[in-house]
C-alpha positions in Angstrom: -19.6 -72.7 41.0 -22.3 -75.0 42.5 -25.0 -73.7 40.1 -25.0 -72.3 36.6 -26.0 -68.7 35.9 -29.3 -69.9 34.4 -30.2 -71.9 37.5 -29.4 -69.0 39.7 -31.5 -66.6 37.7 -34.4 -69.0 37.9 -34.1 -69.0 41.7 -33.6 -65.2 41.9 -36.9 -64.8 40.0 -38.7 -66.8 42.7 -37.4 -64.4 45.3 -38.4 -61.3 43.3 -41.9 -62.7 42.6 -42.3 -63.2 46.4 -41.3 -59.6 47.0 -43.9 -58.4 44.5 -46.6 -60.5 46.3 -45.8 -58.7 49.6 -47.3 -55.5 48.3 -50.7 -56.3 49.6 -52.0 -55.6 53.1 -55.2 -57.3 53.9 -58.1 -55.1 54.9 -58.7 -57.2 57.9 -55.2 -56.7 59.1 -55.6 -52.9 58.8 -58.9 -53.1 60.6 -57.5 -55.5 63.2 -54.9 -53.1 64.4 -57.5 -50.6 65.5 -58.7 -52.5 68.6 -55.1 -52.9 69.8 -54.6 -49.2 69.6 -57.7 -48.7 71.8 -56.6 -51.6 74.1 -53.2 -49.9 74.5 -54.8 -47.2 76.6 -56.3 -49.8 78.9 -53.3 -52.1 79.2 -52.0 -52.6 82.7 -48.8 -50.8 83.6 -46.9 -54.1 84.0 -47.4 -55.0 80.4 -46.2 -51.5 79.3 -43.1 -52.2 81.5 -42.6 -55.5 79.7 -42.6 -53.6 76.4 -39.9 -51.3 77.8 -37.8 -54.4 78.5 -38.2 -55.5 74.9 -37.0 -52.0 73.8 -33.9 -52.4 75.9 -33.2 -55.9 74.8 -33.6 -55.1 71.1 -31.2 -52.2 71.5 -28.6 -54.4 73.2 -29.1 -57.1 70.4 -28.3 -54.6 67.7 -25.1 -53.4 69.5 -23.7 -56.7 70.7 -26.1 -59.5 70.1 -26.9 -59.8 73.8 -28.4 -63.0 75.1 -30.0 -63.7 71.7 -26.8 -64.2 69.7 -26.6 -67.5 67.8 -23.4 -69.4 67.4 -22.0 -70.4 64.0 -21.0 -73.7 65.5 -24.6 -74.8 65.0 -23.8 -75.3 61.3 -23.2 -79.0 61.7 -26.7 -79.6 63.0 -28.2 -77.9 59.9 -26.0 -79.9 57.5 -25.5 -83.3 59.2 -24.5 -85.1 56.0 -21.9 -82.7 54.9 -18.5 -81.8 56.3 -19.3 -78.2 57.1 -16.9 -76.6 59.6 -17.2 -72.9 58.7 -19.4 -70.5 56.8 -16.9 -70.5 54.0 -17.6 -74.2 53.5 -21.1 -73.2 52.4 -19.7 -71.9 49.2 -19.8 -75.5 48.0 -23.4 -76.0 49.1 -26.2 -75.5 46.5 -29.1 -73.1 47.1 -31.5 -76.1 47.0 -29.6 -77.7 49.9 -29.7 -74.5 51.8 -33.4 -74.3 51.2 -33.8 -77.8 52.5 -31.9 -77.0 55.7 -33.9 -73.8 56.5 -37.1 -75.7 55.7 -36.4 -78.2 58.5 -35.4 -75.3 60.7 -38.7 -73.5 60.0 -40.8 -76.5 60.8 -38.9 -77.1 64.0 -39.4 -73.5 65.1 -43.1 -73.5 64.2 -43.6 -76.5 66.5 -41.7 -74.8 69.3 -43.7 -71.6 68.8 -47.0 -73.6 69.0 -46.0 -75.2 72.3 -44.8 -71.8 73.7 -48.0 -70.0 72.6 -50.2 -72.7 74.1 -48.3 -72.8 77.5 -48.3 -69.0 77.9 -52.0 -68.8 76.8 -53.2 -70.6 80.0 -53.4 -67.5 82.2 -54.8 -65.1 79.7 -53.8 -61.4 80.3 -51.3 -62.2 83.0 -49.2 -64.7 81.1 -49.4 -62.6 77.9 -46.7 -60.3 79.4 -44.4 -63.3 79.5 -45.3 -64.5 76.0 -44.5 -61.3 74.0 -40.8 -61.2 75.0 -40.5 -65.0 74.5 -42.0 -64.7 71.0 -39.6 -61.9 70.1 -36.6 -63.9 71.3 -37.7 -66.9 69.3 -38.2 -64.8 66.2 -34.7 -63.2 66.5 -33.1 -66.6 67.2 -34.9 -68.1 64.1 -33.8 -65.3 61.8 -30.2 -65.7 63.0 -30.2 -69.4 62.3 -31.7 -68.8 58.9 -28.8 -66.3 58.3 -26.3 -69.0 59.3 -27.9 -71.6 57.0 -27.3 -69.2 54.1 -23.8 -68.4 55.1 -24.1 -65.2 57.1 -22.7 -64.5 60.5 -24.9 -62.9 63.2 -21.8 -61.8 65.0 -21.5 -59.2 62.3 -23.4 -56.1 63.3 -24.5 -55.7 59.6 -26.4 -59.0 59.9 -28.1 -58.0 63.1 -29.2 -54.8 61.4 -30.5 -56.9 58.5 -32.4 -59.2 60.9 -34.1 -56.3 62.6 -35.0 -54.9 59.2 -36.7 -58.2 58.5 -38.7 -57.8 61.7 -39.6 -54.3 60.6 -40.5 -55.6 57.1 -43.0 -58.1 58.5 -44.7 -55.5 60.7 -44.9 -52.8 57.9 -47.6 -51.8 55.5 -47.2 -51.7 51.7 -45.2 -48.5 51.6 -43.0 -49.6 54.4 -42.3 -53.0 52.8 -41.2 -51.4 49.6 -38.9 -48.9 51.4 -37.3 -51.7 53.5 -36.6 -53.9 50.4 -34.8 -50.9 48.8 -32.9 -50.3 52.0 -31.7 -53.8 52.5 -30.7 -54.2 48.9 -27.9 -51.7 49.7 -26.5 -53.6 52.7 -23.9 -55.4 50.6 -23.2 -52.4 48.4 -19.6 -51.5 47.8 -20.7 -47.9 48.5 -19.8 -47.5 52.2 -22.0 -44.4 52.6 -25.0 -46.4 51.3 -24.3 -49.1 53.9 -24.0 -46.6 56.6 -27.3 -45.0 55.6 -29.0 -48.4 56.1 -27.6 -48.8 59.6 -28.3 -45.2 60.5 -32.0 -45.9 59.6 -32.1 -48.0 62.8 -31.1 -45.1 65.1 -34.9 -44.9 65.6 -35.1 -48.6 66.3 -37.7 -48.0 69.0 -40.2 -47.4 66.2 -39.5 -51.0 65.0 -40.7 -52.3 68.4 -43.8 -50.2 68.4 -44.7 -51.5 64.9 -43.8 -55.0 66.1 -46.1 -54.6 69.1 -49.0 -53.3 67.0 -48.5 -56.1 64.4 -48.4 -58.9 66.9 -50.3 -57.3 69.8 -53.7 -57.0 68.2 -53.7 -60.7 67.5 -52.9 -61.3 71.1 -56.2 -59.8 72.2 -57.8 -63.2 71.8 -55.1 -64.8 73.9 -56.2 -62.7 76.9 -59.1 -65.0 77.5 -58.0 -67.6 80.2 -57.9 -71.2 79.0 -59.2 -70.3 75.6 -55.9 -68.4 75.2 -54.2 -71.8 74.9 -55.7 -72.3 71.4 -55.3 -68.7 70.3 -51.8 -68.5 71.7 -50.7 -71.7 69.9 -52.2 -70.6 66.6 -50.9 -67.0 66.8 -47.3 -67.8 67.7 -47.1 -70.5 65.1 -48.4 -68.1 62.4 -46.0 -65.4 63.6 -43.0 -67.7 63.3 -44.2 -69.0 59.9 -44.6 -65.5 58.5 -41.3 -64.3 59.8 -39.4 -67.4 58.7 -40.8 -67.1 55.2 -39.6 -63.4 55.0 -36.2 -64.3 56.4 -35.7 -67.2 54.0 -36.7 -65.3 50.9 -34.6 -62.2 51.7 -31.5 -64.1 52.7 -31.7 -66.6 49.8 -32.0 -63.6 47.5 -28.8 -62.1 48.9 -27.0 -65.4 48.5 -28.2 -65.9 44.9 -27.2 -62.3 43.9 -23.7 -62.8 45.5 -23.2 -66.0 43.6 -24.2 -64.3 40.3 -21.6 -61.6 41.0 -19.0 -64.2 41.7 -19.9 -66.1 38.6 -19.6 -63.0 36.4 -16.2 -62.2 37.9 -15.0 -65.8 37.3 -16.3 -65.6 33.7 -14.4 -62.3 33.1 -11.2 -63.6 34.6 -11.4 -66.8 32.6 
């Protein structure tokens, strides 16, 4: 194994500590969602239509990956100094090296989100309808690439479900976060019924988008101001990618660490 059991347990504790810290929802965030709910009634029809497009695209992503699906062939770019040809080769890559790869990915995507938010913030309300689908696409792409860095294949429907669960996690309140952590802990369970239950939870995936809209949308209120929306758009999109990347990294690294601990225990028993 690349790491000892003691080293893996130290890394696992970091992930579990992070999960505990997610149990707080700032008062300003609760309060901040109220104006977006009011704004929803005043939103022009073309923006509601755009939300409908997001619903359709997310549904297609869960089923087949659609236009958002990342390729595992991108592995080489994340590990340029290693001879990585397939996901199986990552079994010989340490958790710290994986963390380093996703850290570079996270920084790159934050810069891209900043530019994207600034460019779509120029026209205020009218360019906002373009920005929300673009941001969702960037978030899904980022989570898929994080999955690949930790050795998981987005071509697997199970991973696409996991990714949408992370989107749901970031958009949820305290109770929702706790429930989602319990759900995704079963996604690698040997109990097939438990895994099916996690996937069936997404039959109501439209609710995921509504929560996503409420979570991101209220922040976009400030982006509706023409020209000033450049600053707000850059900051909001950068923050959204940063928050989602952190969740994706911590939840995927926890899975990888737990898998390695299981493998290590099996190896010890066989030996």
